[in-house]
C-alpha positions in Angstrom: 2.0 -21.6 0.3 1.5 -18.3 2.5 3.5 -15.4 3.3 3.7 -13.6 6.8 2.5 -10.1 6.8 1.8 -7.1 9.1 -0.6 -4.4 9.3 0.7 -0.8 9.3 -0.8 1.0 12.2 -1.3 4.3 10.3 -3.8 5.4 7.6 -2.7 6.5 4.3 -3.8 8.7 1.5 -3.1 8.5 -2.1 -2.5 11.9 -3.5 -2.5 13.5 -7.1 -0.1 16.3 -7.1 0.3 19.2 -9.5 4.1 20.0 -10.4 4.2 22.9 -8.1 3.0 20.9 -4.9 5.9 18.3 -5.3 8.6 20.4 -3.7 6.1 21.3 -0.7 5.4 17.9 -0.1 8.7 16.1 0.3 10.3 17.8 3.1 7.2 16.9 5.7 7.4 13.3 4.6 8.8 11.0 7.1 8.1 7.0 7.8 6.8 5.2 4.7 5.8 7.2 1.8 6.1 6.5 -1.9 6.3 8.9 -5.1 5.7 7.7 -8.6 6.3 10.4 -11.3 5.1 9.8 -15.0 4.7 12.1 -17.9 0.8 12.3 -17.3 1.0 12.6 -13.3 2.6 12.6 -10.2 1.2 10.4 -7.3 2.3 10.2 -3.6 1.3 7.8 -0.8 2.0 8.9 2.3 0.5 9.2 6.2 -2.7 10.8 5.9 -1.9 13.1 8.8 0.8 14.5 6.6 -0.9 14.8 3.3 -1.7 18.3 3.1 -4.3 19.9 0.9 -3.3 18.4 -2.4 -5.3 18.9 -5.7 -7.0 15.3 -5.5 -6.9 12.8 -2.8 -8.0 9.4 -1.7 -8.3 8.6 2.0 -8.4 5.7 4.1 -6.1 3.3 2.9 -4.1 0.7 5.2 -0.9 -1.0 4.5 -0.1 -4.5 4.7 3.4 -5.2 4.5 4.7 -8.7 3.3 7.5 -9.7 5.3 11.0 -9.4 3.7 13.4 -9.3 2.4 11.8 -11.1 -0.6 14.2 -12.2 -3.4 13.5 -10.4 -6.7 13.8 -14.0 -8.2 10.7 -15.2 -6.1 7.7 -15.9 -8.6 4.1 -15.6 -7.3 4.5 -13.9 -4.0 2.3 -10.9 -5.2 -0.4 -13.0 -6.9 -0.8 -15.4 -4.1 -1.6 -12.3 -1.8 -3.8 -10.5 -4.4 -6.0 -13.2 -5.4 -7.8 -13.8 -2.4 -8.6 -10.1 -2.2 -9.8 -10.2 -6.0 -11.9 -13.0 -5.1 -13.8 -11.0 -2.6 -13.9 -7.8 -4.6 -11.2 -5.7 -2.7 -9.7 -2.8 -4.6 -6.0 -2.5 -4.0 -2.8 -0.5 -4.5 0.5 -2.2 -4.6 3.7 -0.8 -4.4 7.2 -2.8 -4.3 10.5 -1.8 -3.0 13.8 -3.8 -3.6 13.1 -6.1 -0.8 9.4 -5.7 0.3 5.8 -5.5 -1.1 3.1 -3.4 0.3 -0.6 -4.0 -0.5 -3.0 -1.1 0.6 -6.7 -1.6 1.0 -9.4 0.8 1.8 -10.2 0.8 5.6 -13.7 -0.7 5.4 -12.1 -3.6 3.4 -9.7 -4.4 6.1 -11.7 -6.9 8.0 -12.6 -8.8 5.0 -9.3 -8.5 3.5 -7.5 -10.0 6.5 -9.9 -13.0 7.0 -9.4 -13.8 3.1 -5.9 -13.7 3.5 -5.6 -16.0 6.5 -8.1 -18.2 4.9 -5.5 -18.5 2.0 -2.7 -19.5 4.2 -1.0 -16.2 4.8 0.2 -15.6 8.1 -1.0 -12.1 9.9 1.4 -10.8 12.5 0.4 -8.2 14.8 
């Protein structure tokens, strides 16, 4: 069973922030961004144009958004999306919100990713 998804037109960066960089980063973020904080690190995914000069960055990520809302009780959604990408050797970042799943792939992997997802029955919507 395939799921409809769209491609965000923006290019994203994964940034590793030092604690003193966090306060400077947040006021400038609009649109999609995701902040993950653990004891070991702080990571931010944001539009590349707004990523600033953080300690460490990985640029050129593209966001595939699974059409939601997806019920939290629904099983197998993400694995059905990730398996075709794993089968062609694509590295991913996956982020889930309450209603929606996002899968980030590197820009150079985007054409093959879209083809693999279509072949797996997922419905890419421009």
